[in-house]
C-alpha positions in Angstrom: 29.7 65.3 89.4 29.5 65.0 93.1 31.7 68.2 93.5 29.4 70.3 91.4 27.1 72.0 94.3 30.5 72.9 96.2 31.7 74.5 93.3 28.1 76.3 92.7 28.6 77.0 96.5 31.8 78.9 95.8 30.9 80.6 92.9 27.8 82.4 94.6 30.5 83.3 97.3 32.8 84.3 94.5 29.8 86.4 93.1 29.1 88.4 96.5 32.6 89.4 96.4 32.2 90.5 93.3 29.2 92.7 93.7 31.7 95.2 96.1 32.8 96.1 92.3 29.9 98.2 91.8 30.5 100.4 94.8 32.8 102.1 92.5 30.3 103.4 89.6 27.8 104.1 92.3 30.1 106.4 93.4 30.9 108.0 90.1 26.9 108.4 89.5 26.7 110.5 92.4 29.8 112.8 92.1 29.0 113.3 88.4 25.2 113.0 88.6 25.1 111.0 85.3 21.6 109.8 85.7 23.1 106.2 86.2 23.0 105.8 89.8 19.3 103.8 89.9 20.8 101.3 87.1 24.1 100.5 89.2 22.4 99.5 92.7 19.7 97.6 90.8 22.9 95.6 88.9 24.3 95.8 92.1 21.2 94.0 93.9 20.9 91.7 91.1 24.7 90.3 91.4 23.9 90.0 95.4 20.6 88.2 94.5 22.5 85.6 92.1 25.1 85.0 94.4 23.0 84.7 97.3 20.7 82.3 95.8 23.3 80.2 94.7 25.0 80.1 98.3 21.8 79.2 100.3 20.8 76.1 97.6 23.8 74.8 98.6 24.8 75.9 102.0 24.7 71.8 103.0 27.7 71.5 100.5 30.3 73.5 101.7 33.8 71.5 101.6 37.3 72.0 100.6 37.8 72.1 96.2 39.2 69.3 94.5 41.5 70.0 91.7 39.3 69.3 89.0 36.4 71.6 91.1 38.9 74.2 90.3 38.8 74.5 86.6 34.6 74.5 86.6 34.8 77.4 89.0 37.4 79.5 87.3 35.7 79.0 83.9 32.1 79.3 85.3 33.4 82.6 87.3 34.5 84.4 84.3 31.7 83.5 82.5 29.1 84.4 85.2 30.8 87.5 86.1 30.7 88.6 82.4 27.3 87.8 82.1 26.1 89.6 85.4 28.3 92.7 84.6 26.1 93.2 81.4 23.3 94.5 83.3 24.2 97.8 83.7 25.2 98.1 79.9 21.8 96.4 78.5 19.7 98.7 81.3 21.4 102.2 80.4 23.4 101.9 77.0 20.7 99.7 75.6 23.2 97.0 73.9 21.7 93.5 73.1 23.0 90.9 75.8 25.3 89.4 72.7 27.3 92.9 72.7 26.8 93.2 76.5 28.2 90.2 77.0 31.2 90.7 74.6 32.5 94.1 75.9 32.4 92.6 79.6 34.2 89.4 78.5 36.5 91.7 76.3 36.7 93.8 80.0 37.5 90.9 82.2 39.6 89.3 79.9 41.7 92.4 79.2 41.1 92.1 75.4 40.2 95.8 75.2 37.8 94.7 72.0 34.9 96.8 71.9 31.6 97.2 70.1 30.3 100.6 71.6 30.8 103.8 70.0 30.7 107.2 70.8 32.8 106.6 74.3 33.6 110.5 74.8 30.1 111.2 75.4 29.0 107.8 77.6 28.6 108.7 81.0 31.6 108.5 83.2 30.2 106.1 85.6 29.9 103.6 82.3 33.4 103.9 81.0 34.3 103.5 84.9 32.5 100.5 85.1 34.3 99.4 81.8 37.6 99.9 82.9 37.0 98.4 86.9 36.1 94.9 84.5 39.8 95.6 82.8 41.5 96.4 86.2 39.9 93.3 88.0 40.9 91.3 85.2 44.5 92.1 85.1 45.6 90.3 88.0 42.1 88.0 87.9 39.2 87.7 89.9 39.9 84.5 91.0 43.3 85.4 92.5 41.8 88.5 94.3 39.1 86.1 95.6 41.6 83.4 96.7 42.7 85.5 99.2 39.2 85.6 101.4 37.7 82.5 100.2 39.9 80.4 102.7 37.9 82.5 105.3 35.2 81.1 103.8 36.0 77.4 103.9 36.9 77.0 100.2 40.4 75.7 99.2 42.6 78.7 97.0 45.8 76.7 95.3 43.2 74.6 92.8 41.7 77.7 91.9 45.0 79.6 91.5 46.4 76.5 89.5 43.5 77.2 86.9 43.7 80.9 87.0 47.3 82.0 86.7 49.0 81.9 83.5 52.4 80.4 82.3 53.9 77.0 82.6 55.6 77.1 85.5 52.4 77.4 88.3 53.9 75.9 91.4 56.3 78.4 92.2 55.2 80.6 95.0 56.0 83.7 96.6 54.9 83.3 100.1 53.9 79.7 101.9 50.7 80.4 101.7 48.6 81.3 99.1 46.3 83.6 100.4 49.6 85.8 101.8 50.4 85.2 97.8 47.6 86.6 96.5 47.8 89.6 98.8 51.0 90.3 97.6 50.3 90.1 94.4 47.5 92.9 94.2 49.4 94.8 96.6 52.1 95.4 93.9 49.3 95.5 91.4 47.4 98.3 93.7 50.5 100.6 94.6 51.7 100.5 90.7 48.4 101.4 89.5 48.1 104.3 91.5 51.5 105.4 90.3 50.3 105.5 87.2 47.5 107.3 88.1 49.5 110.1 89.6 51.6 109.9 86.2 49.2 110.3 83.9 47.9 113.1 85.8 50.5 115.0 86.1 51.3 114.3 82.0 48.4 116.0 81.4 45.0 113.8 82.0 42.3 114.9 84.3 41.8 113.0 87.3 38.6 110.5 86.2 40.7 109.8 82.6 43.8 109.2 84.4 42.0 106.8 86.3 40.4 105.0 83.4 43.2 105.1 81.7 45.7 103.9 84.4 42.9 101.0 85.4 43.4 99.9 81.4 46.9 100.3 81.3 48.5 98.2 84.0 45.7 95.5 83.2 47.2 95.5 79.5 43.1 95.8 78.9 43.2 99.1 76.1 39.8 99.9 77.2 39.9 104.1 76.9 37.4 106.9 77.5 37.4 107.9 73.5 36.8 106.7 70.4 40.3 107.5 69.2 42.0 105.9 72.0 44.9 107.4 73.2 45.2 109.3 69.5 42.8 111.9 71.3 45.1 113.4 73.8 48.1 113.9 71.5 50.5 114.3 74.1 53.8 112.6 73.5 54.1 112.8 77.1 51.1 111.0 78.0 52.2 108.0 75.3 55.6 107.8 77.1 54.0 107.4 80.8 52.0 104.5 79.2 54.8 103.1 77.4 56.6 102.7 80.8 53.9 101.4 82.3 53.1 98.7 79.8 56.3 97.4 79.9 55.9 97.1 83.4 52.6 94.9 83.4 54.1 92.9 80.7 56.7 91.7 83.2 56.3 89.4 85.8 54.8 90.7 88.8 56.9 88.1 91.2 60.0 89.9 89.7 58.6 92.9 90.4 57.9 92.0 94.2 61.4 90.7 94.4 63.1 93.6 93.3 61.1 95.5 95.8 62.1 93.2 99.0 65.8 93.9 97.9 65.8 97.3 96.9 67.3 96.5 93.6 67.0 96.5 90.2 69.1 93.1 89.7 66.2 90.9 90.0 65.2 92.1 86.2 68.5 91.3 85.0 68.7 87.9 86.3 65.1 87.3 85.1 65.3 85.7 81.4 62.1 86.6 80.4 62.6 90.5 81.8 65.5 90.5 79.4 63.7 88.7 76.8 60.9 91.2 76.7 62.8 94.2 76.9 65.2 92.9 74.0 62.3 92.0 71.7 60.7 95.5 72.0 63.6 97.4 72.1 64.9 95.7 68.8 61.7 95.5 67.0 60.8 99.2 67.3 64.1 100.2 66.1 63.4 98.1 63.2 60.0 99.2 62.2 61.1 102.4 63.1 63.6 102.2 60.4 61.6 100.3 57.7 58.6 103.1 57.9 61.2 105.4 57.4 62.8 103.6 54.6 59.7 102.7 52.6 58.6 106.5 53.1 55.8 106.2 55.4 57.3 108.9 57.4 60.3 111.4 56.5 60.8 112.1 60.5 62.9 110.1 62.4 61.3 111.7 65.5 57.7 111.0 64.4 58.6 107.8 63.0 59.8 106.7 66.1 57.0 107.9 68.0 54.4 106.3 66.6 55.8 103.1 66.1 57.1 102.7 69.9 53.8 103.4 71.4 51.5 101.4 68.7 54.1 98.6 68.7 54.5 98.3 72.4 50.6 98.5 73.0 50.3 95.5 70.3 53.0 93.7 71.6 52.3 93.7 75.5 48.9 92.7 74.4 47.4 96.4 76.0 45.3 97.4 72.9 45.8 101.1 72.9 46.5 102.7 69.7 47.6 106.3 69.3 47.3 106.2 64.8 45.4 104.1 62.3 49.2 101.9 61.9 46.5 99.9 59.5 47.7 102.2 56.9 51.1 101.3 57.6 53.0 98.6 54.8 51.5 95.6 56.2 54.6 94.0 57.5 54.5 96.5 60.4 50.9 95.6 61.6 51.4 92.2 60.8 54.7 91.9 62.5 53.2 93.6 65.9 50.3 91.0 65.7 53.2 88.4 65.7 54.5 90.1 68.6 51.5 90.1 70.7 51.3 86.1 70.6 55.3 85.9 72.0 56.0 88.9 74.0 54.0 89.1 77.6 56.1 87.6 80.4 53.8 84.6 82.6 53.2 86.1 85.5 52.2 89.3 84.2 48.9 90.7 82.9 49.7 89.8 79.3 48.3 87.3 77.4 49.6 85.0 74.5 52.3 82.5 74.7 54.3 83.9 76.7 58.1 84.7 76.5 59.0 81.9 78.9 57.5 79.2 76.4 59.2 81.2 73.8 62.6 81.0 75.6 61.9 77.3 76.4 60.7 76.0 73.1 63.5 78.2 70.9 65.8 76.5 73.7 64.2 73.4 72.5 64.5 73.5 68.8 68.1 74.1 69.5 68.8 70.9 71.3 67.0 69.2 68.7 69.1 70.6 65.9 72.2 69.9 68.1 71.3 66.1 68.4 71.2 65.6 64.7 75.0 66.5 64.9 75.9 64.5 68.1 73.0 61.8 68.3 74.2 60.8 72.0 75.0 64.8 73.5 73.0 65.3 76.8 72.2 69.0 76.4 69.2 69.9 79.2 67.0 72.8 78.1 67.8 75.5 80.4 66.4 79.1 80.8 68.1 81.7 82.8 70.4 78.9 84.3 67.5 77.1 85.6 67.1 73.5 84.1 63.7 72.5 82.9 62.0 69.4 83.1 61.0 67.3 80.2 57.7 67.4 81.5 57.6 71.0 81.4 59.0 71.1 77.6 56.3 68.5 76.6 53.8 70.3 78.0 54.7 73.3 76.1 54.2 71.4 73.0 51.3 70.5 73.7 50.1 73.8 74.5 51.5 75.2 71.1 49.7 72.5 69.1 46.5 73.4 70.6 47.0 77.2 70.5 48.1 76.9 66.9 44.8 74.6 66.4 42.4 76.6 68.2 43.6 80.0 66.0 43.1 77.6 62.7 39.4 76.1 64.0 38.3 79.2 65.2 39.9 81.3 62.1 37.6 78.9 60.0 34.5 79.5 62.3 34.7 83.2 61.2 35.2 82.9 57.7 32.2 79.9 57.4 30.1 82.7 59.1 30.8 85.3 56.1 33.9 87.1 57.8 36.8 87.7 54.9 40.1 86.2 55.7 42.4 89.1 57.0 39.4 90.5 59.3 38.6 86.8 60.7 42.5 85.7 60.9 43.4 89.1 63.0 40.4 88.9 65.0 41.5 85.2 66.4 44.7 86.4 66.8 43.9 90.1 68.4 41.3 87.8 70.9 43.3 84.6 71.9 45.9 86.9 72.9 44.0 89.3 74.6 45.1 92.2 72.5 42.3 94.3 71.0 42.2 95.5 67.7 43.1 93.5 64.7 43.0 94.7 61.1 40.3 94.9 58.2 37.1 94.8 59.7 38.2 95.1 62.8 41.3 97.3 62.6 42.8 100.2 64.8 40.6 102.8 63.4 37.2 100.9 63.5 35.4 98.4 66.5 34.0 95.4 66.6 30.5 96.4 65.9 30.1 95.5 62.8 30.1 92.1 63.5 27.4 89.4 63.3 26.0 87.9 66.4 27.4 84.3 65.4 30.8 86.4 65.1 30.7 88.2 68.7 29.9 84.8 69.9 32.8 82.9 68.8 35.2 85.7 69.2 33.6 85.6 72.6 34.6 82.5 73.1 38.0 82.9 71.9 38.9 85.4 74.3 38.2 83.5 77.4 39.8 80.5 75.7 43.2 83.0 75.8 42.9 84.3 79.0 42.7 80.9 80.6 45.5 79.9 78.2 43.5 77.2 76.4 44.2 74.0 78.8 42.2 75.1 81.6 39.1 75.5 79.3 39.2 72.9 77.1 40.0 70.3 79.6 36.4 70.6 80.6 34.8 69.3 76.9 36.8 66.1 77.4 34.8 63.0 78.5 37.6 62.0 80.1 37.2 65.1 83.1 33.4 64.3 83.5 34.3 60.6 84.9 34.3 60.1 88.7 
């Protein structure tokens, strides 16, 4: 492929940008004197070395990226940054490359699944590194770099189209792609700061507040405690996190519109936002009532507290837990996993199908039913008063087919490796939606540590597949893509 050297050059420049993120844990290591300073300095030098080597080796091939170059660069960037981010975990925590890669891929894809135990005793800088990966992955390393790469002579639109989730990717906040990326990251940063302050006021110390704000806004789900948010035993902390999880599950373009207009009307006009809030509200109240009826809880306030936090966490694809909800009647945990497929908005930090696709397919299904009754009726698909072109509807139908077949195929791969059906199916659902815990062997009271290397690699691929929304990754496996 003639453009491959240029892609490698751009990848090297991305790694040089990514190396700056090691400064956070290096500073943390100096403050806490936790013995990881040399580890992170070594990791930074390794990242800079690899990036510089790629840039120097391809320095004669710097040119504007073409559309398909963006897909290669996105997949390679997520894979290589996850690989280079494993160095601290391997050096200090003595994790194998397989487990370390799973952990870093989980962080960057904001899945929140972990193979690490004893998080309460892990060095603060290691925990901060895990959460930093969550935070960076939330809005996307590529979107971050796209604000810088134009200065380096590499085009940005091709990257954004491959990276940003959602079926309608040409919507711009500003005329220039770098401005768009900068606006998104500015909003993301300020909401994160607000979350840090709120968690501190709710009772966390500054370190836990920073780490959990990183995980909350990215909907990443990593925690500094094995028991996740349940370790804090604080209803106020849970309320704060619920609020910011919902904010993170809404479209950041809508946040920008609301901020610019200094009005909340932008959320009312956003069909996705109304859909997300309605689904969360109805599901929370319905599941709370169900658990009261079956006798899981006798106190309504306790039931509402536990259901609202855990259901919203899984539905928004965050992955925090406060109780072992696997002990609830099976209907509720499975409903929560179903919600992880459809709840988050496009343009949010969440995963899954996205609410906009859910709304469009719902309208399309209604249109097909109406056509059975009135075959000649002209009934365009509209969402929020906007007519959806047929090519977008067809693209979503293709996406849904690949999404369903990916879940089926990956589940069979895990069952083939010896994992039981419940664990295999829910692990795939949790990883492809970047939601974190599943059920069975990978439930909320455990983690992914007990899985074999084979199963870990299958799920690492699943997380990347979900984060890049299937098309952006599977396109690389088609012979037609590689033809001139």
